[in-house]
C-alpha positions, -999 to 999 in steps of 0.1 A, spaced: 448 -377 40 465 -382 74 502 -376 75 527 -377 104 561 -361 99 588 -374 123 625 -368 127 651 -354 150 651 -319 163 660 -294 136 652 -316 107 624 -295 93 593 -314 106 573 -283 115 582 -265 83 572 -294 60 540 -302 80 529 -266 81 534 -262 43 514 -294 36 486 -286 60 482 -250 48 483 -259 11 456 -286 14 436 -269 41 438 -295 68 446 -291 105 482 -291 116 489 -310 148 522 -297 162 533 -318 191 558 -293 203 531 -267 206 510 -291 227 540 -296 250 544 -259 255 507 -254 261 508 -281 287 537 -263 305 563 -290 297 589 -264 292 585 -251 327 588 -284 345 617 -293 368 634 -326 360 623 -341 393 586 -332 389 571 -366 382 535 -354 388 540 -325 364 554 -347 337 525 -371 340 501 -341 337 519 -329 306 518 -364 291 481 -367 298 474 -333 282 493 -342 251 477 -377 248 442 -363 252 447 -335 226 463 -360 201 434 -385 206 410 -357 199 429 -343 169 435 -376 151 398 -385 151 395 -360 122 394 -374 86 424 -353 75 454 -338 93 492 -334 93 511 -339 125 547 -332 133 569 -341 162 586 -371 178 569 -380 211 573 -417 215 545 -420 240 519 -409 214 536 -415 181 524 -451 178 488 -439 182 493 -412 155 511 -435 131 484 -462 134 458 -437 122 481 -421 96 481 -429 59 517 -418 56 547 -416 79 573 -392 66 607 -396 83 631 -367 78 664 -384 81 686 -353 81 723 -355 91 732 -341 125 754 -313 111 726 -300 90 701 -301 119 726 -281 141 729 -255 114 691 -254 110 687 -248 147 713 -220 148 696 -203 118 662 -207 135 676 -193 168 691 -163 152 668 -155 122 635 -166 136 641 -155 172 609 -156 192 586 -163 162 586 -200 166 581 -205 204 577 -174 225 584 -195 256 620 -202 245 647 -179 257 680 -172 239 698 -194 265 672 -222 259 681 -220 222 719 -222 230 716 -252 253 692 -269 229 722 -275 206 735 -300 231 701 -316 234 700 -321 196 732 -341 198 722 -360 229 688 -369 215 704 -382 183 724 -406 204 695 -417 226 666 -417 202 680 -426 168 677 -464 171 641 -462 183 631 -438 156 646 -459 129 630 -491 143 597 -472 144 600 -463 107 611 -499 98 580 -513 115 558 -490 93 578 -495 61 547 -500 40 535 -465 47 568 -447 53 587 -423 31 623 -413 41 636 -379 30 672 -369 37 678 -336 20 660 -303 14 658 -312 -23 640 -344 -15 616 -326 9 608 -300 -18 602 -326 -44 580 -346 -20 560 -314 -12 556 -306 -49 546 -341 -58 522 -344 -29 505 -311 -36 503 -320 -73 485 -352 -65 460 -333 -43 450 -308 -70 
């Protein structure tokens, strides 16, 4: 099975994808990790060549990873997401409200400090709260259109209860 989990920052994409991939023993393609490995976090806003290098790195790693027969990916990178979704059997959209995603990020920044992405400073975590809000405004329409265009293989989950039920049902079917 090939699954891609998408949603806005703080929605629980990595948590759900990691649980699914671990339980069924398939690779987990974490797009944020590829971005960090490519050095995307260290780029200046005006570094066009650096941005292109990061995009190329991510695209090449994704192309390689999705050739496998089974995987779970997570992340929202519009430049590679169509390629991932085309190969995926299932597109899981975590449509979590903004207030919940902000709380999730605060919890993650305080409780999981440094365990998720060692490259992220405390200040990065604080300023990321604004990015969560801004990205919601700038990316929400595109993300929803993306899911609508793939409605035949899309599942929309809005709450932690729905995510837990999906995970349990999915894992039950894989036994």
